[in-house]
Backbone as numpy.savetxt, mean C-alpha at the origin, in Angstrom:
# Nx Ny Nz CAx CAy CAz Cx Cy Cz
-1.83 1.78 11.70 -0.49 2.27 11.96 0.45 1.10 12.21
1.70 1.32 11.87 2.73 0.31 12.12 3.62 0.77 13.26
3.88 -0.15 14.16 4.76 0.15 15.30 5.79 -0.97 15.39
7.06 -0.61 15.27 8.14 -1.58 15.34 8.36 -2.33 14.05
7.80 -1.80 12.95 7.95 -2.46 11.65 7.67 -1.47 10.52
8.10 -1.84 9.32 7.78 -1.10 8.11 7.03 -2.03 7.16
6.33 -1.46 6.19 5.64 -2.28 5.21 5.74 -1.65 3.83
6.04 -2.49 2.85 6.13 -2.06 1.46 5.09 -2.82 0.64
4.35 -2.11 -0.21 3.40 -2.72 -1.14 3.96 -2.61 -2.55
3.90 -3.70 -3.30 4.20 -3.69 -4.73 2.93 -4.12 -5.44
2.37 -3.24 -6.28 1.10 -3.51 -6.95 1.36 -4.37 -8.18
0.71 -5.53 -8.22 0.87 -6.48 -9.32 -0.14 -6.24 -10.44
-1.41 -6.00 -10.09 -2.44 -5.77 -11.10 -3.61 -5.03 -10.48
-4.42 -4.44 -11.35 -5.59 -3.70 -10.89 -5.28 -2.24 -10.62
-6.29 -1.54 -10.16 -6.16 -0.12 -9.82 -6.84 0.13 -8.48
-6.35 1.13 -7.78 -6.92 1.45 -6.49 -6.45 2.80 -5.99
-6.76 3.06 -4.74 -6.30 4.27 -4.06 -5.53 3.83 -2.82
-4.29 4.30 -2.74 -3.44 4.04 -1.58 -3.59 5.22 -0.64
-3.80 4.94 0.64 -3.91 6.00 1.63 -2.64 6.04 2.46
-1.98 7.20 2.46 -0.73 7.41 3.19 -0.96 8.50 4.22
-1.23 8.10 5.47 -1.48 9.07 6.54 -2.58 10.06 6.18
-3.66 9.56 5.56 -4.80 10.40 5.21 -4.76 11.00 3.83
-3.65 10.86 3.11 -3.54 11.39 1.75 -3.78 10.26 0.75
-4.74 10.44 -0.17 -5.08 9.43 -1.18 -4.20 9.58 -2.41
-3.62 8.46 -2.86 -2.73 8.44 -4.02 -3.20 7.32 -4.95
-3.42 7.63 -6.25 -3.82 6.57 -7.18 -2.75 5.47 -7.25
-3.20 4.22 -7.36 -2.30 3.07 -7.40 -2.63 2.19 -8.60
-1.57 1.71 -9.28 -1.76 0.81 -10.42 -0.56 -0.12 -10.52
-0.68 -1.12 -11.38 0.37 -2.12 -11.53 1.73 -1.47 -11.74
2.73 -1.95 -10.99 4.09 -1.43 -11.08 4.44 -0.42 -10.00
3.43 0.11 -9.32 3.69 1.09 -8.26 4.21 0.41 -7.00
5.04 1.14 -6.25 5.58 0.68 -4.98 5.28 1.75 -3.94
4.78 1.32 -2.78 4.48 2.24 -1.69 5.18 1.74 -0.43
5.70 2.68 0.35 6.44 2.35 1.57 5.79 3.05 2.76
5.55 2.30 3.82 5.01 2.85 5.07 6.06 2.67 6.15
6.56 3.76 6.67 7.61 3.66 7.68 7.02 3.43 9.07
7.86 3.03 9.98 7.48 2.78 11.37 6.80 4.01 11.95
5.62 3.82 12.53 4.88 4.92 13.14 3.84 5.56 12.24
3.85 5.23 10.96 2.89 5.80 10.01 1.73 4.84 9.79
0.64 5.38 9.23 -0.54 4.59 8.90 -0.78 4.59 7.41
-1.39 3.51 6.91 -1.66 3.41 5.49 -2.76 2.39 5.23
-3.22 2.33 3.99 -4.21 1.35 3.57 -4.36 1.41 2.06
-5.11 0.47 1.51 -5.33 0.46 0.06 -6.75 -0.01 -0.21
-7.38 0.56 -1.24 -8.76 0.23 -1.60 -8.83 -0.01 -3.10
-9.49 -1.08 -3.48 -9.70 -1.39 -4.89 -10.76 -0.43 -5.45
-10.41 0.30 -6.51 -11.37 1.20 -7.15 -11.67 0.80 -8.58
-11.09 -0.31 -9.02 -11.27 -0.77 -10.40 -12.30 -1.86 -10.52
-12.39 -2.43 -11.72 -13.36 -3.49 -12.00 -12.74 -4.88 -11.88
-11.41 -4.97 -11.80 -10.75 -6.26 -11.62 -10.13 -6.31 -10.23
-9.69 -7.50 -9.84 -9.04 -7.65 -8.54 -7.79 -6.77 -8.47
-7.57 -6.19 -7.31 -6.34 -5.45 -7.01 -5.43 -6.42 -6.28
-4.31 -6.80 -6.90 -3.39 -7.73 -6.27 -2.07 -7.05 -5.99
-1.48 -7.40 -4.86 -0.21 -6.78 -4.48 0.55 -7.71 -3.55
1.84 -7.44 -3.43 2.71 -8.13 -2.49 3.00 -7.16 -1.35
2.89 -7.64 -0.13 3.21 -6.82 1.04 4.42 -7.42 1.75
5.42 -6.59 1.99 6.63 -7.01 2.69 6.70 -6.25 4.01
6.58 -6.98 5.11 6.65 -6.37 6.44 7.99 -6.75 7.07
8.74 -5.72 7.47 10.04 -5.93 8.11 9.96 -5.42 9.54
10.18 -6.29 10.49 10.16 -5.92 11.90 11.54 -5.43 12.33
11.54 -4.49 13.25 12.80 -3.96 13.77 13.50 -4.98 14.61
């Protein structure tokens, strides 16, 4: 969970599953995911190549 900050993921390459407060969403290159303050999230590589992404954390 994030407290006092938000986080955005931009997927650069690979495939995976993004978890948004317990809900699984397929992730692939070009996707953007946003986690607001107070929410929980995560990402798991489900492909055969590396899953690379940029994470931007903004504190309040």
